A tleap script that builds the chain and sets N, CA, C and O, in Angstrom:
source leaprc.protein.ff14SB
mol = sequence {
  NMET LYS LEU LEU ASN ASP MET PHE THR ILE
  VAL GLY GLY ASP ALA ASP ASN VAL GLN ILE
  ARG LEU HIE ALA GLU HIE PRO ILE TYR LYS
  ALA HIE PHE PRO GLY ASN PRO ILE THR PRO
  GLY VAL CYS ILE VAL GLN ILE ILE SER GLU
  ILE LEU GLY GLU ARG LEU HIE ARG GLU PHE
  ALA LEU ASP GLU ILE VAL ASN LEU LYS PHE
  VAL SER THR LEU SER PRO ALA ASP ASN PRO
  LEU VAL GLU ILE GLY PHE THR GLN VAL GLU
  GLU THR GLU GLY GLY CYS ARG ALA LYS GLY
  ASN ILE VAL VAL ALA GLY GLU PRO LYS THR
  LYS PHE SER LEU LEU LEU LYS ASN CLYS
}
set mol.1.N position { -8.925 -10.573 -0.343 }
set mol.1.CA position { -7.533 -11.439 -0.808 }
set mol.1.C position { -6.720 -10.921 -0.037 }
set mol.1.O position { -6.647 -9.693 -0.078 }
set mol.2.N position { -5.916 -11.596 0.836 }
set mol.2.CA position { -4.641 -11.010 1.592 }
set mol.2.C position { -3.525 -10.808 0.522 }
set mol.2.O position { -3.413 -11.651 -0.368 }
set mol.3.N position { -2.787 -9.848 0.564 }
set mol.3.CA position { -1.478 -9.705 -0.087 }
set mol.3.C position { -0.365 -9.896 0.854 }
set mol.3.O position { 0.716 -10.363 0.496 }
set mol.4.N position { -0.556 -9.637 1.720 }
set mol.4.CA position { 0.481 -9.696 2.468 }
set mol.4.C position { 1.677 -11.243 2.680 }
set mol.4.O position { 1.289 -12.289 3.202 }
set mol.5.N position { 2.830 -11.073 2.249 }
set mol.5.CA position { 3.345 -12.398 2.329 }
set mol.5.C position { 3.206 -13.379 1.092 }
set mol.5.O position { 3.735 -14.461 0.838 }
set mol.6.N position { 2.195 -12.502 0.351 }
set mol.6.CA position { 2.036 -13.065 -1.452 }
set mol.6.C position { 2.654 -12.120 -2.492 }
set mol.6.O position { 3.519 -12.299 -3.349 }
set mol.7.N position { 1.907 -11.031 -2.125 }
set mol.7.CA position { 2.144 -9.810 -3.435 }
set mol.7.C position { 3.238 -9.247 -2.872 }
set mol.7.O position { 4.165 -8.821 -3.561 }
set mol.8.N position { 3.223 -9.187 -1.297 }
set mol.8.CA position { 4.601 -7.959 -1.006 }
set mol.8.C position { 4.895 -8.603 0.209 }
set mol.8.O position { 4.232 -9.539 0.656 }
set mol.9.N position { 6.064 -8.019 0.846 }
set mol.9.CA position { 6.639 -8.526 2.034 }
set mol.9.C position { 7.024 -6.982 2.898 }
set mol.9.O position { 7.433 -5.941 2.384 }
set mol.10.N position { 6.785 -7.211 4.117 }
set mol.10.CA position { 7.309 -5.780 4.920 }
set mol.10.C position { 8.704 -6.176 5.211 }
set mol.10.O position { 8.888 -7.276 5.732 }
set mol.11.N position { 9.821 -5.323 4.905 }
set mol.11.CA position { 11.317 -5.682 4.865 }
set mol.11.C position { 11.790 -4.748 5.962 }
set mol.11.O position { 12.876 -5.035 6.466 }
set mol.12.N position { 11.222 -3.794 6.365 }
set mol.12.CA position { 12.010 -2.820 7.529 }
set mol.12.C position { 10.866 -1.800 7.619 }
set mol.12.O position { 9.740 -1.773 7.123 }
set mol.13.N position { 11.747 -0.731 8.659 }
set mol.13.CA position { 11.193 0.446 8.785 }
set mol.13.C position { 10.427 0.352 10.120 }
set mol.13.O position { 10.608 -0.596 10.884 }
set mol.14.N position { 9.604 1.316 10.372 }
set mol.14.CA position { 9.100 1.580 11.693 }
set mol.14.C position { 7.553 1.722 11.443 }
set mol.14.O position { 7.091 1.154 10.453 }
set mol.15.N position { 6.685 2.468 12.303 }
set mol.15.CA position { 5.137 2.521 12.398 }
set mol.15.C position { 5.046 3.558 11.344 }
set mol.15.O position { 4.028 3.506 10.653 }
set mol.16.N position { 5.881 4.462 11.091 }
set mol.16.CA position { 5.144 5.746 10.345 }
set mol.16.C position { 6.021 5.502 8.872 }
set mol.16.O position { 5.798 6.292 7.954 }
set mol.17.N position { 6.789 4.648 8.717 }
set mol.17.CA position { 7.834 4.597 7.516 }
set mol.17.C position { 8.181 3.164 7.221 }
set mol.17.O position { 9.120 2.597 7.781 }
set mol.18.N position { 7.308 2.522 6.219 }
set mol.18.CA position { 7.482 1.045 6.372 }
set mol.18.C position { 7.804 0.714 4.820 }
set mol.18.O position { 7.243 1.217 3.847 }
set mol.19.N position { 8.925 -0.329 4.818 }
set mol.19.CA position { 9.550 -0.489 3.467 }
set mol.19.C position { 8.880 -1.731 3.223 }
set mol.19.O position { 8.573 -2.494 4.140 }
set mol.20.N position { 8.581 -2.018 1.694 }
set mol.20.CA position { 8.186 -3.261 1.435 }
set mol.20.C position { 8.709 -3.665 0.241 }
set mol.20.O position { 9.158 -2.799 -0.511 }
set mol.21.N position { 8.746 -5.110 -0.160 }
set mol.21.CA position { 9.207 -5.315 -1.326 }
set mol.21.C position { 8.059 -6.087 -2.095 }
set mol.21.O position { 7.422 -6.987 -1.549 }
set mol.22.N position { 7.833 -5.676 -3.406 }
set mol.22.CA position { 6.922 -6.004 -4.160 }
set mol.22.C position { 7.455 -7.411 -4.632 }
set mol.22.O position { 8.674 -7.579 -4.626 }
set mol.23.N position { 6.714 -8.322 -4.998 }
set mol.23.CA position { 7.231 -9.803 -5.761 }
set mol.23.C position { 6.472 -9.625 -7.225 }
set mol.23.O position { 5.286 -9.633 -7.554 }
set mol.24.N position { 7.414 -9.500 -7.772 }
set mol.24.CA position { 7.109 -9.481 -9.355 }
set mol.24.C position { 6.683 -10.683 -10.112 }
set mol.24.O position { 6.211 -10.688 -11.250 }
set mol.25.N position { 6.885 -11.600 -9.417 }
set mol.25.CA position { 6.414 -12.965 -9.801 }
set mol.25.C position { 4.901 -13.427 -9.681 }
set mol.25.O position { 4.254 -14.293 -10.270 }
set mol.26.N position { 4.534 -12.346 -8.508 }
set mol.26.CA position { 2.703 -12.689 -8.255 }
set mol.26.C position { 1.930 -12.646 -9.571 }
set mol.26.O position { 2.174 -11.855 -10.481 }
set mol.27.N position { 0.929 -13.619 -9.579 }
set mol.27.CA position { 0.203 -13.529 -10.722 }
set mol.27.C position { -0.518 -12.371 -11.250 }
set mol.27.O position { -0.726 -12.272 -12.459 }
set mol.28.N position { -0.917 -11.472 -10.395 }
set mol.28.CA position { -1.332 -10.321 -10.788 }
set mol.28.C position { -0.758 -9.326 -11.650 }
set mol.28.O position { -1.412 -8.396 -12.121 }
set mol.29.N position { 0.717 -9.562 -11.898 }
set mol.29.CA position { 1.585 -8.859 -12.687 }
set mol.29.C position { 1.630 -9.816 -14.003 }
set mol.29.O position { 2.235 -9.214 -14.890 }
set mol.30.N position { 1.327 -10.715 -14.305 }
set mol.30.CA position { 1.248 -11.535 -15.383 }
set mol.30.C position { -0.141 -10.857 -15.978 }
set mol.30.O position { -0.119 -10.724 -17.202 }
set mol.31.N position { -1.197 -10.462 -15.398 }
set mol.31.CA position { -2.056 -9.892 -16.296 }
set mol.31.C position { -2.470 -8.340 -16.168 }
set mol.31.O position { -3.420 -7.793 -16.728 }
set mol.32.N position { -1.514 -7.756 -15.281 }
set mol.32.CA position { -1.458 -6.412 -15.347 }
set mol.32.C position { -0.039 -5.770 -15.435 }
set mol.32.O position { 0.303 -5.408 -14.309 }
set mol.33.N position { 0.864 -5.514 -16.341 }
set mol.33.CA position { 0.755 -6.068 -17.693 }
set mol.33.C position { 1.810 -7.052 -18.085 }
set mol.33.O position { 2.901 -6.961 -17.523 }
set mol.34.N position { 1.603 -8.042 -19.041 }
set mol.34.CA position { 2.573 -8.675 -19.335 }
set mol.34.C position { 3.611 -7.962 -19.815 }
set mol.34.O position { 3.383 -7.001 -20.549 }
set mol.35.N position { 5.102 -8.374 -19.424 }
set mol.35.CA position { 5.867 -7.693 -19.683 }
set mol.35.C position { 6.372 -6.168 -19.302 }
set mol.35.O position { 7.479 -5.684 -19.539 }
set mol.36.N position { 5.389 -5.628 -18.728 }
set mol.36.CA position { 5.239 -4.433 -18.087 }
set mol.36.C position { 4.627 -4.279 -17.012 }
set mol.36.O position { 3.947 -3.259 -16.900 }
set mol.37.N position { 4.687 -5.335 -15.792 }
set mol.37.CA position { 4.049 -5.061 -14.724 }
set mol.37.C position { 3.956 -3.787 -13.814 }
set mol.37.O position { 4.905 -3.144 -13.365 }
set mol.38.N position { 2.555 -3.545 -13.628 }
set mol.38.CA position { 2.143 -2.480 -12.870 }
set mol.38.C position { 1.303 -2.873 -11.810 }
set mol.38.O position { 0.484 -3.756 -12.066 }
set mol.39.N position { 1.340 -2.323 -10.483 }
set mol.39.CA position { 0.661 -2.227 -9.289 }
set mol.39.C position { -0.596 -1.865 -9.705 }
set mol.39.O position { -0.598 -0.793 -10.311 }
set mol.40.N position { -1.748 -2.436 -9.577 }
set mol.40.CA position { -3.224 -1.839 -9.864 }
set mol.40.C position { -3.518 -1.205 -8.643 }
set mol.40.O position { -3.113 -1.600 -7.549 }
set mol.41.N position { -4.280 -0.144 -8.854 }
set mol.41.CA position { -4.821 0.807 -7.724 }
set mol.41.C position { -5.244 0.244 -6.780 }
set mol.41.O position { -4.876 0.728 -5.710 }
set mol.42.N position { -5.951 -0.693 -6.721 }
set mol.42.CA position { -7.032 -1.182 -5.954 }
set mol.42.C position { -5.978 -2.373 -5.016 }
set mol.42.O position { -6.409 -2.718 -3.916 }
set mol.43.N position { -4.912 -2.832 -5.398 }
set mol.43.CA position { -3.858 -3.280 -4.790 }
set mol.43.C position { -3.369 -2.407 -4.124 }
set mol.43.O position { -3.600 -2.513 -2.919 }
set mol.44.N position { -2.561 -1.268 -4.542 }
set mol.44.CA position { -1.977 -0.352 -3.545 }
set mol.44.C position { -2.896 0.160 -2.401 }
set mol.44.O position { -2.372 0.445 -1.325 }
set mol.45.N position { -4.259 0.293 -2.574 }
set mol.45.CA position { -5.395 0.635 -1.147 }
set mol.45.C position { -4.999 -0.590 -0.634 }
set mol.45.O position { -4.281 -0.472 0.360 }
set mol.46.N position { -5.258 -1.869 -1.024 }
set mol.46.CA position { -5.458 -3.103 -0.189 }
set mol.46.C position { -4.065 -3.154 0.691 }
set mol.46.O position { -4.035 -3.501 1.872 }
set mol.47.N position { -2.814 -2.715 -0.148 }
set mol.47.CA position { -1.409 -3.134 0.715 }
set mol.47.C position { -1.418 -2.181 2.129 }
set mol.47.O position { -1.162 -2.604 3.257 }
set mol.48.N position { -1.833 -0.580 1.713 }
set mol.48.CA position { -2.121 0.237 2.852 }
set mol.48.C position { -2.781 -0.263 3.936 }
set mol.48.O position { -2.450 -0.353 5.118 }
set mol.49.N position { -4.015 -0.651 3.195 }
set mol.49.CA position { -5.014 -1.334 4.473 }
set mol.49.C position { -4.401 -2.342 5.115 }
set mol.49.O position { -4.587 -2.344 6.332 }
set mol.50.N position { -3.623 -3.336 4.610 }
set mol.50.CA position { -2.999 -4.366 5.410 }
set mol.50.C position { -1.642 -3.961 6.239 }
set mol.50.O position { -1.210 -4.624 7.182 }
set mol.51.N position { -1.173 -3.025 5.843 }
set mol.51.CA position { 0.093 -2.629 6.567 }
set mol.51.C position { -0.308 -1.839 7.741 }
set mol.51.O position { 0.289 -1.780 8.816 }
set mol.52.N position { -1.472 -1.196 7.377 }
set mol.52.CA position { -2.187 -0.375 9.139 }
set mol.52.C position { -2.718 -1.492 9.839 }
set mol.52.O position { -2.511 -1.477 11.052 }
set mol.53.N position { -3.471 -2.639 9.292 }
set mol.53.CA position { -3.976 -3.663 10.188 }
set mol.53.C position { -2.827 -4.059 10.805 }
set mol.53.O position { -2.997 -4.027 12.024 }
set mol.54.N position { -1.504 -4.494 10.440 }
set mol.54.CA position { -0.231 -5.079 11.119 }
set mol.54.C position { -0.259 -4.134 12.058 }
set mol.54.O position { -0.617 -4.520 13.171 }
set mol.55.N position { 0.079 -2.736 11.905 }
set mol.55.CA position { 0.355 -1.585 13.120 }
set mol.55.C position { -0.447 -1.621 13.922 }
set mol.55.O position { -0.047 -1.557 15.085 }
set mol.56.N position { -1.873 -1.733 13.680 }
set mol.56.CA position { -2.885 -1.668 14.916 }
set mol.56.C position { -3.613 -2.894 15.193 }
set mol.56.O position { -4.621 -2.849 15.899 }
set mol.57.N position { -3.228 -3.898 14.739 }
set mol.57.CA position { -3.541 -5.169 15.217 }
set mol.57.C position { -4.897 -5.427 15.046 }
set mol.57.O position { -5.507 -5.958 15.974 }
set mol.58.N position { -5.665 -5.041 13.661 }
set mol.58.CA position { -6.806 -5.116 13.367 }
set mol.58.C position { -7.133 -5.346 12.088 }
set mol.58.O position { -6.268 -4.915 11.326 }
set mol.59.N position { -8.146 -5.916 11.492 }
set mol.59.CA position { -8.140 -5.951 10.070 }
set mol.59.C position { -9.014 -5.044 9.611 }
set mol.59.O position { -10.090 -4.947 10.201 }
set mol.60.N position { -8.722 -4.160 8.421 }
set mol.60.CA position { -9.478 -3.153 7.722 }
set mol.60.C position { -10.256 -3.609 6.559 }
set mol.60.O position { -10.139 -4.729 6.062 }
set mol.61.N position { -11.065 -2.677 6.143 }
set mol.61.CA position { -11.589 -2.705 4.917 }
set mol.61.C position { -11.868 -1.150 4.515 }
set mol.61.O position { -12.086 -0.257 5.333 }
set mol.62.N position { -11.823 -1.005 3.185 }
set mol.62.CA position { -11.605 0.289 2.549 }
set mol.62.C position { -12.987 0.856 2.967 }
set mol.62.O position { -13.944 0.083 2.952 }
set mol.63.N position { -13.169 2.182 3.350 }
set mol.63.CA position { -14.744 2.633 3.726 }
set mol.63.C position { -14.901 3.716 3.240 }
set mol.63.O position { -16.073 4.055 3.081 }
set mol.64.N position { -13.881 4.623 2.839 }
set mol.64.CA position { -13.778 5.961 1.832 }
set mol.64.C position { -12.567 6.391 1.454 }
set mol.64.O position { -11.538 6.432 2.128 }
set mol.65.N position { -12.763 6.747 0.208 }
set mol.65.CA position { -11.379 7.315 -0.446 }
set mol.65.C position { -11.292 8.774 -0.389 }
set mol.65.O position { -11.600 9.375 -1.418 }
set mol.66.N position { -10.866 9.560 0.803 }
set mol.66.CA position { -11.054 10.880 0.505 }
set mol.66.C position { -10.005 11.647 -0.644 }
set mol.66.O position { -10.393 12.679 -1.191 }
set mol.67.N position { -8.827 11.137 -0.922 }
set mol.67.CA position { -8.260 11.361 -1.764 }
set mol.67.C position { -7.124 10.493 -2.098 }
set mol.67.O position { -6.361 10.043 -1.244 }
set mol.68.N position { -7.022 10.254 -3.430 }
set mol.68.CA position { -6.081 9.324 -3.790 }
set mol.68.C position { -5.557 9.918 -5.261 }
set mol.68.O position { -6.327 10.096 -6.205 }
set mol.69.N position { -3.947 10.230 -5.311 }
set mol.69.CA position { -3.438 10.411 -6.434 }
set mol.69.C position { -2.554 9.662 -6.847 }
set mol.69.O position { -1.540 9.604 -6.152 }
set mol.70.N position { -2.614 8.804 -8.144 }
set mol.70.CA position { -1.182 8.238 -8.607 }
set mol.70.C position { -0.394 8.865 -9.456 }
set mol.70.O position { -0.657 9.037 -10.647 }
set mol.71.N position { 0.775 9.297 -8.786 }
set mol.71.CA position { 1.733 10.480 -9.639 }
set mol.71.C position { 2.448 9.754 -10.514 }
set mol.71.O position { 2.852 10.379 -11.495 }
set mol.72.N position { 2.764 8.429 -10.430 }
set mol.72.CA position { 3.365 7.563 -11.559 }
set mol.72.C position { 3.383 5.966 -11.059 }
set mol.72.O position { 3.182 5.563 -9.913 }
set mol.73.N position { 3.659 5.233 -12.166 }
set mol.73.CA position { 3.228 3.777 -12.024 }
set mol.73.C position { 4.143 3.403 -10.923 }
set mol.73.O position { 5.201 4.013 -10.769 }
set mol.74.N position { 3.736 2.292 -10.040 }
set mol.74.CA position { 4.293 1.507 -9.286 }
set mol.74.C position { 4.637 0.141 -9.834 }
set mol.74.O position { 3.744 -0.706 -9.810 }
set mol.75.N position { 5.896 -0.197 -10.355 }
set mol.75.CA position { 6.591 -1.212 -11.185 }
set mol.75.C position { 7.330 -1.997 -10.160 }
set mol.75.O position { 8.253 -1.450 -9.557 }
set mol.76.N position { 7.001 -3.248 -9.906 }
set mol.76.CA position { 7.915 -4.255 -9.458 }
set mol.76.C position { 9.491 -4.600 -10.203 }
set mol.76.O position { 10.575 -4.950 -9.737 }
set mol.77.N position { 9.038 -4.328 -11.471 }
set mol.77.CA position { 10.274 -4.617 -12.448 }
set mol.77.C position { 11.312 -3.679 -12.340 }
set mol.77.O position { 12.498 -4.006 -12.374 }
set mol.78.N position { 10.830 -2.280 -12.185 }
set mol.78.CA position { 11.885 -1.154 -12.078 }
set mol.78.C position { 12.373 -1.152 -10.802 }
set mol.78.O position { 13.593 -1.156 -10.642 }
set mol.79.N position { 11.591 -1.147 -9.815 }
set mol.79.CA position { 12.290 -1.338 -8.493 }
set mol.79.C position { 11.318 -1.971 -7.600 }
set mol.79.O position { 10.136 -1.631 -7.557 }
set mol.80.N position { 11.915 -3.039 -6.782 }
set mol.80.CA position { 10.726 -3.720 -6.054 }
set mol.80.C position { 10.559 -3.191 -4.507 }
set mol.80.O position { 9.653 -3.612 -3.787 }
set mol.81.N position { 11.533 -2.218 -4.071 }
set mol.81.CA position { 11.463 -1.908 -2.992 }
set mol.81.C position { 10.950 -0.566 -2.503 }
set mol.81.O position { 11.644 0.442 -2.624 }
set mol.82.N position { 9.816 -0.540 -1.985 }
set mol.82.CA position { 8.891 0.684 -1.834 }
set mol.82.C position { 9.033 1.199 -0.644 }
set mol.82.O position { 9.627 0.599 0.252 }
set mol.83.N position { 8.447 2.500 -0.483 }
set mol.83.CA position { 8.391 2.848 1.244 }
set mol.83.C position { 7.059 3.633 1.037 }
set mol.83.O position { 6.756 4.417 0.138 }
set mol.84.N position { 6.354 3.209 2.109 }
set mol.84.CA position { 4.946 3.617 2.634 }
set mol.84.C position { 5.135 4.598 3.827 }
set mol.84.O position { 5.370 4.185 4.963 }
set mol.85.N position { 5.016 5.993 3.496 }
set mol.85.CA position { 5.155 6.847 4.762 }
set mol.85.C position { 3.822 7.371 5.423 }
set mol.85.O position { 3.224 8.218 4.761 }
set mol.86.N position { 3.457 7.125 6.215 }
set mol.86.CA position { 2.171 7.674 7.074 }
set mol.86.C position { 2.420 9.026 7.645 }
set mol.86.O position { 3.242 9.068 8.560 }
set mol.87.N position { 1.925 10.009 7.314 }
set mol.87.CA position { 1.969 11.213 8.041 }
set mol.87.C position { 0.830 11.466 8.781 }
set mol.87.O position { 1.035 12.398 9.557 }
set mol.88.N position { -0.410 10.966 8.865 }
set mol.88.CA position { -1.202 10.864 9.964 }
set mol.88.C position { -2.062 9.549 10.027 }
set mol.88.O position { -2.493 9.079 8.974 }
set mol.89.N position { -2.284 9.035 11.046 }
set mol.89.CA position { -2.848 7.899 11.429 }
set mol.89.C position { -3.711 8.089 12.782 }
set mol.89.O position { -3.323 8.189 13.946 }
set mol.90.N position { -4.849 8.103 12.304 }
set mol.90.CA position { -5.922 8.323 13.664 }
set mol.90.C position { -6.757 6.993 13.647 }
set mol.90.O position { -7.361 6.518 12.685 }
set mol.91.N position { -6.648 6.452 15.039 }
set mol.91.CA position { -7.858 5.621 15.270 }
set mol.91.C position { -9.062 6.232 15.653 }
set mol.91.O position { -9.071 7.218 16.390 }
set mol.92.N position { -10.235 5.632 15.133 }
set mol.92.CA position { -11.508 6.034 15.176 }
set mol.92.C position { -12.371 4.853 15.776 }
set mol.92.O position { -11.838 3.745 15.845 }
set mol.93.N position { -13.743 5.028 16.238 }
set mol.93.CA position { -14.486 4.214 16.970 }
set mol.93.C position { -14.539 2.925 16.017 }
set mol.93.O position { -14.444 1.768 16.428 }
set mol.94.N position { -14.669 3.225 14.963 }
set mol.94.CA position { -15.040 2.056 13.773 }
set mol.94.C position { -13.874 1.599 12.775 }
set mol.94.O position { -13.931 0.701 11.936 }
set mol.95.N position { -12.796 2.450 13.081 }
set mol.95.CA position { -11.810 2.122 12.005 }
set mol.95.C position { -10.485 2.830 12.171 }
set mol.95.O position { -9.952 2.763 13.278 }
set mol.96.N position { -9.854 3.546 11.137 }
set mol.96.CA position { -9.112 4.526 11.262 }
set mol.96.C position { -8.899 5.341 10.037 }
set mol.96.O position { -9.246 4.878 8.950 }
set mol.97.N position { -8.363 6.500 10.126 }
set mol.97.CA position { -8.406 7.721 9.184 }
set mol.97.C position { -6.523 7.560 8.805 }
set mol.97.O position { -5.705 7.537 9.725 }
set mol.98.N position { -6.204 7.487 7.663 }
set mol.98.CA position { -4.542 7.430 7.195 }
set mol.98.C position { -4.457 8.322 6.075 }
set mol.98.O position { -5.230 8.224 5.122 }
set mol.99.N position { -3.380 9.352 6.158 }
set mol.99.CA position { -3.022 10.094 5.101 }
set mol.99.C position { -1.465 9.823 4.929 }
set mol.99.O position { -0.828 9.898 5.980 }
set mol.100.N position { -0.817 9.550 3.892 }
set mol.100.CA position { 0.574 9.328 3.440 }
set mol.100.C position { 0.818 9.453 2.308 }
set mol.100.O position { 0.217 10.311 1.662 }
set mol.101.N position { 1.752 8.658 1.728 }
set mol.101.CA position { 2.644 8.804 0.599 }
set mol.101.C position { 3.265 7.666 0.307 }
set mol.101.O position { 3.694 6.955 1.215 }
set mol.102.N position { 3.421 7.288 -1.156 }
set mol.102.CA position { 4.412 6.210 -1.202 }
set mol.102.C position { 5.324 6.703 -2.094 }
set mol.102.O position { 5.081 7.620 -2.879 }
set mol.103.N position { 6.504 6.047 -1.986 }
set mol.103.CA position { 7.531 6.450 -2.647 }
set mol.103.C position { 8.864 5.437 -2.869 }
set mol.103.O position { 9.399 4.811 -1.954 }
set mol.104.N position { 9.266 5.414 -4.226 }
set mol.104.CA position { 10.211 4.525 -4.368 }
set mol.104.C position { 11.505 5.340 -4.938 }
set mol.104.O position { 11.278 6.225 -5.764 }
set mol.105.N position { 12.726 5.111 -4.578 }
set mol.105.CA position { 13.868 5.519 -4.750 }
set mol.105.C position { 14.027 7.142 -4.629 }
set mol.105.O position { 14.916 7.769 -5.205 }
set mol.106.N position { 13.106 7.678 -3.858 }
set mol.106.CA position { 12.911 9.093 -3.801 }
set mol.106.C position { 11.866 9.654 -4.744 }
set mol.106.O position { 11.573 10.849 -4.780 }
set mol.107.N position { 11.482 8.994 -5.281 }
set mol.107.CA position { 10.329 9.566 -6.232 }
set mol.107.C position { 9.088 9.230 -5.717 }
set mol.107.O position { 8.833 8.076 -5.372 }
set mol.108.N position { 8.124 10.336 -5.617 }
set mol.108.CA position { 6.628 10.287 -5.293 }
set mol.108.C position { 6.044 9.159 -6.207 }
set mol.108.O position { 6.413 9.192 -7.381 }
set mol.109.N position { 5.290 8.291 -5.877 }
set mol.109.CA position { 4.603 7.381 -6.835 }
set mol.109.C position { 2.896 7.607 -6.391 }
set mol.109.O position { 2.120 7.872 -7.309 }
set mol.110.N position { 2.426 7.507 -5.147 }
set mol.110.CA position { 1.137 7.758 -4.719 }
set mol.110.C position { 1.054 8.785 -3.417 }
set mol.110.O position { 1.835 8.792 -2.466 }
set mol.111.N position { -0.115 9.665 -3.623 }
set mol.111.CA position { -0.653 10.236 -2.350 }
set mol.111.C position { -1.896 9.855 -2.057 }
set mol.111.O position { -2.768 9.829 -2.925 }
set mol.112.N position { -2.136 9.491 -0.711 }
set mol.112.CA position { -3.333 8.932 -0.245 }
set mol.112.C position { -3.940 9.415 0.996 }
set mol.112.O position { -3.159 9.847 1.843 }
set mol.113.N position { -5.501 9.420 1.319 }
set mol.113.CA position { -6.117 10.008 2.124 }
set mol.113.C position { -7.370 9.142 2.272 }
set mol.113.O position { -8.429 9.386 1.694 }
set mol.114.N position { -7.142 8.025 3.163 }
set mol.114.CA position { -8.375 6.977 3.371 }
set mol.114.C position { -8.981 6.830 4.651 }
set mol.114.O position { -8.448 7.123 5.722 }
set mol.115.N position { -10.016 6.404 4.502 }
set mol.115.CA position { -10.812 6.148 5.791 }
set mol.115.C position { -10.995 4.856 5.697 }
set mol.115.O position { -11.333 4.469 4.578 }
set mol.116.N position { -10.860 3.933 6.653 }
set mol.116.CA position { -10.723 2.300 6.710 }
set mol.116.C position { -11.715 1.998 7.541 }
set mol.116.O position { -11.992 2.941 8.283 }
set mol.117.N position { -12.507 0.812 7.738 }
set mol.117.CA position { -13.501 0.824 8.577 }
set mol.117.C position { -13.110 -1.002 9.238 }
set mol.117.O position { -12.554 -1.819 8.503 }
set mol.118.N position { -13.453 -1.281 10.430 }
set mol.118.CA position { -12.988 -2.521 11.141 }
set mol.118.C position { -13.633 -3.454 10.354 }
set mol.118.O position { -14.719 -3.122 9.877 }
set mol.119.N position { -13.179 -4.581 10.112 }
set mol.119.CA position { -13.574 -5.992 9.441 }
set mol.119.C position { -14.422 -6.500 10.203 }
set mol.119.O position { -14.911 -7.598 9.938 }
savepdb mol mol.pdb
quit
């Protein structure tokens, strides 16, 4: 399921630091959790994958989670503006390897190191 322009939109930044806006009205937040919306971890990984797909002009699927740490929750109600920073993006023959972090208003939310494969 594609989340870009549905659950989130890209609002600015560059290739290494992408600003997005989470859409609190998206149906996923009604279930996760009503009155206290929190972005599910699987959606965070999908958002990263889709942003990399936009950057590299390919579609990706998760191949391996090398490291994934949720430092604190990511809520569109508290602050819908999110920055995804990539400290490493390396294209591979079958996909890409990416490391980075997600920050909201200067507060770390997620640290990631993922291997993605071409769809």
